[in-house]
N, C-alpha and C positions, 0 to 999 in steps of 0.2 A: 902616263900623261902628266906632264909637269904643270902644277896649278899656277906657277908664276906666269904662264902664258894665257891662262883663261881661268876665271873664277867659276867653279861649278857650284850650283845651288840645288841640292836635292829637293824633290817635290813629294809632299805627302797629301793625298786626297782622302778625306774622311767623310763617310756617310753612315749614319745610324751607329756611330761609335766604332766602326771598323775602317781599316785602311782598305781602299779599293784601287784597282788598276784602271787608269784612264784610257779610253779608246775613242778617238775621233770627236771628243767633246759631247758625246751622248750620255750625259751624266746619270740618267735614270737606269741605264743599262750597264753601268760599271759593276764588275763583280769583285767579291772579296779577294784581296791580294794573296797570291800564292806564286812565288818566284824562286829561282835558284838562290837569290840573295836572302830572301826571308819567306819562309813557308807559313808564317804566323800573321794573321791580319790584325792583331792587336797593334794599334798605332805606336805604343811605347816600344814594342819589339822591332818595328820597322825603323824607328829613329835609332835604336841601339845598333841595328844592322848597318845603317848608314855610317854611324860614327865608328864602328869597327872597321869599316872599309877605308875611312879617311876622317881626320879630325875637322870636319866641316864646321864653319863658324856660323853659317846661316842656313835655315830651313824654310822653304816656302810651304805654307800650309793652306790648303783650300778646304773650308768648311762647306761641304756640298749641301747639307741640309739647310744652312742659313742662306746659301745662294738660291736654293730652290724654294725657299720660304716654307719648309716643312718642319722646321725645328732648328736646333743648333747643337754644336759639340763643344760648348764652352767648358764643360767639366773635363773633357779630354784635353783641351788646350791647357787648362790649368794644371793637369797632371804632368803634361809634357814640360811645362815651365818649371814645375817643382823638381822633376826628376833630372832635367838637363838645364840647370840654371845659367850656364855659360853660353847656351845656344841662343842665337838671335832669331826670332821668328818673324817672317813676313807673312801676315795673315790676310787672306782674302775671304771675306764672309758676306760679301754683298753690301747692301745699305741697311742700316748705318754701319760704318766700319768700326773696328775697335779703336779706342783711344790709344795713341802711342805711349809707350813706356820705354825705359832704357833697354828692354829686351824684346820689344814688339814694335814693328813698323807696319802700319796698315797698308794694304794694297786695295786701291779702289779701281774696279774694273769698269770699262766703258759700258759693258752690258748692264751694270747696275745703276746707271745714270739715266735720268729722264730729260725732258725738254727744259726743265729748270736747273740744269746741271751747274750753271755758273753760280747761281745763288746757293746751291747745295754745297759746293766745294769751297766757297769763299771763306768760311771760318777755318778751313784747313790750311790756308796760306801760312799760318803761324806754326804749323807742325811739319815734321818730317813724314812724308808719305810717298808711295810709289803709284804711278798710274799704269794700269794695264790696258792697252789698246787691244780689244778682243775682236778677232776676225773669224768669220765662218765662210761658208760657200757663197753667201749673199753679200759679203763685204763686212763692214764694221757693225758689230752689235752695239747698239746705243746711239746717241745723238750724232748725226753725221757732221754737224757743224763743229764738233769737238776737234776734228782733224784740221780745221782751218784756224784754230784758236790756241796755238802752241804757247802763247804767253801765259795761259792758265795752267799749263802742265808743270809738274814738279821737275826736279833735275834728273830723276831716274824714271825711265819709261820702259815697260815690257811690251814687246810685240808678240802677242799671244795668238797663234794660228790654231784654233781649237780643232779643226778637222784634221790637222796633222798630228795631234797629240797621240802618242802610242802607235803611230802608223808606220814608223820606220821608212817614211817616204822622203826624208830630208827636210831641212828648214825651208821656210818661205823666202828664198834668197832675194828675189826681186824686191819684195816689200821691205825686207830688212835693209837692203842696200839703199833703196829710195829714202827711207826715213833717216838713215845715217847721213846721207848726202844733204838732205834738206834741212836737217837740224843737228849739225855737227857738235854743238855745245852740250847736247843732252848725253847722259850716260845710258846707253841702250842695252837691253837685256833680251836675249833671244829665247823663245819658248815654242816648242812644238816640232816634232819630227827629227830631232837631233839623234844621229845614229852612232857615230864613232869619232875617234880622234881626228880623222880627216875633216869632218864637218866642223869640229872645234877650231882647227887650224884655219879653215876658210873664214869662219866667223871672225877670228882674230885679225885676219888680213883685211876684213871690211871695217875694222875699227870697233868691233863689238867685243867687249871684254868680259861679259858675264852671260851665263846660260842656265836656264832651268832644265834639270835633267831628272827623268824618272826611269823609263823603260830601259835605257842603255846602261844604267847602273844596275838594275835588277837582273838583266840577262848577261852582264859581264862584258858587253861590247865596249864600255868605257870603264877602265880600272885606274882611278887616280892613285898616284903613288903616296904611300904613307911615309912621312919623314921618320928617320931613325932617331 
């Protein structure tokens, strides 16, 4: 798979200091990661395995304890930053998000926003950040009026279909296409259900140039080429 046609961003989910494998967005039931790519659930080992596979420049990191309000994995994030200083981290830890740095871009998920979301995100207009529109079986997680207020969105937006994460059921094509058509000026990032290079090619044909990937990297369904 040539990365000139699609930027792949590997995903690392951390809970209680371990890397876990995401399934259908049911975070409390994620199990410690054991895959053909990496049999070690140490987050540092998983990042090493990703970088052995390809010299990725960005890693998406979800701190599930912070998202679930049961703690946080700040120490692990700091260790990743120290061990891989050239790797740029997109960090989703719920609210409040991490402050941006030259190597960290905060991800703010709709699921973490409340009715006062406009007031909450107003100070972030001066920073670089990424919005994640988080969807489940009941629709958007978070304030519904967020969908009608694109003027408040940053330039980069993730369409995260949580019930498709780890499902191998394919991306949420209709939703992705609708958002791309309605807001063509945004830089769209697909997340959830991506299975293989054919899915990546179809995403590219829709005008979506970046994708969050986990399961398909771990099981070898997608093998990015490493430059010589």
